[in-house]
C-alpha positions in Angstrom: 0.0 0.0 0.0 2.8 2.5 1.0 4.8 1.5 -2.1 1.8 2.0 -4.3 1.1 5.4 -2.7 4.6 6.6 -3.4 4.6 5.3 -7.0 1.2 6.9 -7.7 2.7 10.2 -6.4 5.4 10.0 -9.0 2.7 9.6 -11.7 0.6 12.5 -10.3 3.7 14.8 -10.1 5.4 14.3 -13.5 8.1 16.9 -12.7 9.5 14.3 -10.2 9.8 11.8 -13.1 11.3 14.5 -15.3 14.0 15.6 -12.9 14.7 12.0 -11.9 15.4 11.0 -15.5 16.8 14.2 -17.2 19.7 14.6 -14.7 21.1 11.1 -15.2 20.8 11.4 -19.0 22.6 14.7 -18.9 25.3 13.1 -16.8 25.8 10.3 -19.4 26.0 12.8 -22.3 28.0 15.5 -20.7 30.7 13.3 -19.1 31.0 11.2 -22.2 31.5 14.0 -24.6 33.5 16.3 -22.2 35.8 13.8 -20.6 35.7 11.1 -23.3 38.3 12.7 -25.5 40.8 13.3 -22.7 40.6 10.1 -20.6 41.8 6.7 -21.8 41.5 4.2 -19.0 43.8 1.2 -19.5 42.1 -1.9 -21.0 39.0 0.0 -22.1 38.5 0.9 -25.8 35.6 3.3 -25.3 35.4 5.7 -22.3 31.6 5.3 -22.2 32.0 1.7 -21.2 34.2 2.8 -18.3 31.9 5.7 -17.4 28.4 4.3 -17.4 28.8 2.0 -14.4 30.0 5.0 -12.5 27.1 7.1 -13.7 24.7 4.3 -12.6 25.9 4.7 -9.0 26.1 8.5 -9.2 22.4 8.8 -10.4 21.2 6.3 -7.8 23.1 8.0 -5.0 21.8 11.5 -5.9 18.2 10.1 -6.3 18.5 8.4 -2.8 18.5 11.8 -1.2 14.8 12.1 -2.2 14.0 9.3 0.2 15.0 11.5 3.1 13.2 14.5 1.6 10.0 12.5 1.3 10.2 11.1 4.8 10.9 14.5 6.3 8.0 16.0 4.3 5.6 13.3 5.5 6.6 14.0 9.1 6.1 17.8 8.6 2.7 17.5 6.9 1.3 15.0 9.4 1.1 12.1 6.9 3.1 9.9 9.2 0.5 10.5 12.0 -2.3 9.3 9.6 -0.3 6.1 8.9 -0.3 5.3 12.6 -4.1 4.8 12.4 -3.7 2.1 9.8 -3.3 -1.7 10.6 0.3 -2.2 9.5 3.7 -2.6 11.0 5.7 0.4 11.9 8.5 -0.5 9.5 6.1 -0.7 6.6 6.3 3.1 6.0 10.0 3.0 5.6 10.1 -0.3 3.7 7.4 0.9 1.3 9.3 4.1 0.6 12.5 2.3 -0.2 10.8 -0.3 -2.4 9.1 2.5 -4.4 12.5 4.2 -4.8 13.9 0.9 -6.1 11.2 0.8 -8.8 12.1 4.4 -9.8 15.8 3.4 -9.8 15.1 0.5 -12.1 13.4 2.8 -14.6 16.3 5.3 -14.4 18.9 2.5 -14.9 17.0 1.2 -18.0 16.7 4.7 -19.4 20.4 5.4 -18.9 21.3 2.0 -20.5 19.2 2.9 -23.5 20.8 6.3 -23.9 24.2 4.7 -23.4 23.6 2.1 -26.1 22.7 5.0 -28.5 26.1 6.6 -28.0 28.2 3.4 -28.1 28.0 1.7 -24.6 27.8 -2.1 -24.5 27.5 -4.9 -21.9 30.5 -6.9 -23.0 30.1 -9.8 -20.6 26.7 -11.1 -21.7 23.1 -10.8 -20.5 23.6 -12.6 -17.2 26.4 -10.3 -16.1 24.3 -7.3 -17.4 21.4 -8.4 -15.2 23.8 -8.8 -12.3 25.1 -5.3 -12.8 21.5 -3.8 -12.8 20.7 -5.9 -9.8 23.8 -4.8 -7.9 23.1 -1.2 -8.7 19.5 -1.6 -7.4 20.9 -3.1 -4.1 23.2 -0.2 -3.4 20.3 2.1 -4.1 18.2 0.3 -1.4 21.0 0.7 1.1 21.4 4.4 0.3 17.7 4.9 0.5 17.6 3.5 4.1 20.5 5.8 5.0 18.6 8.8 3.7 15.3 7.6 5.4 17.2 7.8 8.7 18.5 11.3 7.8 14.9 12.4 7.1 13.7 11.0 10.5 16.5 12.8 12.3 16.2 16.3 10.7 12.3 16.5 10.3 12.8 19.1 7.5 12.7 18.4 3.8 15.3 21.0 2.7 17.7 20.1 5.4 17.2 16.4 4.6 18.0 17.1 0.9 21.2 18.9 1.7 22.3 16.5 4.4 21.8 13.6 2.0 23.7 15.1 -0.9 26.8 16.3 0.9 28.3 12.9 1.7 27.3 11.7 -1.7 29.3 14.5 -3.4 32.4 13.7 -1.3 32.2 9.9 -1.9 31.4 10.1 -5.6 34.2 12.6 -6.5 36.8 10.7 -4.4 36.1 7.4 -6.1 36.7 5.6 -9.4 33.4 7.0 -10.9 35.1 9.2 -13.5 38.8 8.4 -13.6 41.0 5.5 -12.5 42.1 6.0 -8.9 45.7 5.3 -9.9 45.8 8.9 -11.1 45.1 10.3 -7.6 47.6 11.4 -5.0 48.6 8.6 -2.6 46.7 9.9 0.4 43.5 10.3 -1.6 44.0 7.0 -3.4 44.1 5.2 0.0 40.7 6.6 0.8 39.3 6.0 -2.7 40.3 2.3 -2.5 38.0 1.6 0.5 35.3 4.1 -0.6 32.0 2.1 -1.0 31.3 4.0 -4.2 34.6 2.8 -5.7 34.0 -0.7 -4.5 30.5 -0.8 -6.1 31.5 1.0 -9.3 34.4 -1.4 -9.8 32.1 -4.4 -9.3 29.6 -3.0 -11.9 32.5 -2.2 -14.2 33.8 -5.8 -14.0 30.3 -7.1 -14.8 30.0 -4.7 -17.8 33.5 -5.2 -19.2 34.1 -8.9 -18.3 37.1 -10.6 -16.7 37.4 -11.5 -13.0 34.3 -10.4 -11.2 33.8 -12.5 -8.0 36.1 -10.5 -5.7 34.7 -7.2 -6.8 31.1 -8.3 -6.5 31.6 -9.9 -3.0 33.3 -6.7 -1.7 30.4 -4.6 -3.0 27.9 -7.0 -1.5 29.7 -6.9 1.8 29.5 -3.1 1.9 25.7 -3.2 0.9 24.9 -5.8 3.6 27.0 -4.0 6.2 25.1 -0.7 5.5 21.7 -2.4 5.6 22.6 -4.3 8.9 23.4 -1.0 10.5 20.9 1.5 9.1 17.7 -0.6 8.9 17.3 -1.4 12.6 18.5 2.1 13.6 16.0 3.7 11.2 13.1 1.5 12.3 13.9 2.3 16.0 14.1 6.0 15.2 10.8 5.8 13.4 9.1 4.1 16.4 10.4 6.7 18.7 9.3 9.5 16.4 5.7 8.3 16.0 5.5 7.4 19.7 6.6 10.9 20.8 
């Protein structure tokens, strides 16, 4: 019910769909044609094949901030209080929101893949690996949505939730392998970039897209995703219970 309510809101407010899709498409086009002539990652013939896995994570990370904005908005407008009168578990509100965001992320990923194919991007490791890449991108999106749901519950203000959710994303994305190989970074920054969860996830997606050894990259990314969910889901649910009980 909560998932359906959030998806229907996307349909009723088409500007949400527009901004959720136009921005990732612009990222694909701008970074491909601005950086594509200057960057030649080793072992990759076309920069767009290197770039698109990073843009997948970038778009999902930016979109996840909307989870916190929506939760904070529901708190401010009293919608959460209305949910308390309904016969459902307390965690259903948060779970429904993150599932709806996963559906939106799937649409955005498929759209970016289509745009990418139009400008030369290809999944080189076959359809199974391609499905694995999309699935892994959706999983990191779920983990990031739960983090931002917790942010929304903590700040209770939509604008603050949006800013609080974007700041760490900007730092993590631009200190990762999203746009360039981390071997080009200074040593102190490279050490951080290597353990950055965005780098780990992008490298796993890149391995699934380009082919070659994938197991180590994928397991490392799954370890980060599971770790984030194990920490944030119970904390967010506990915070939600305290918020609605207060």
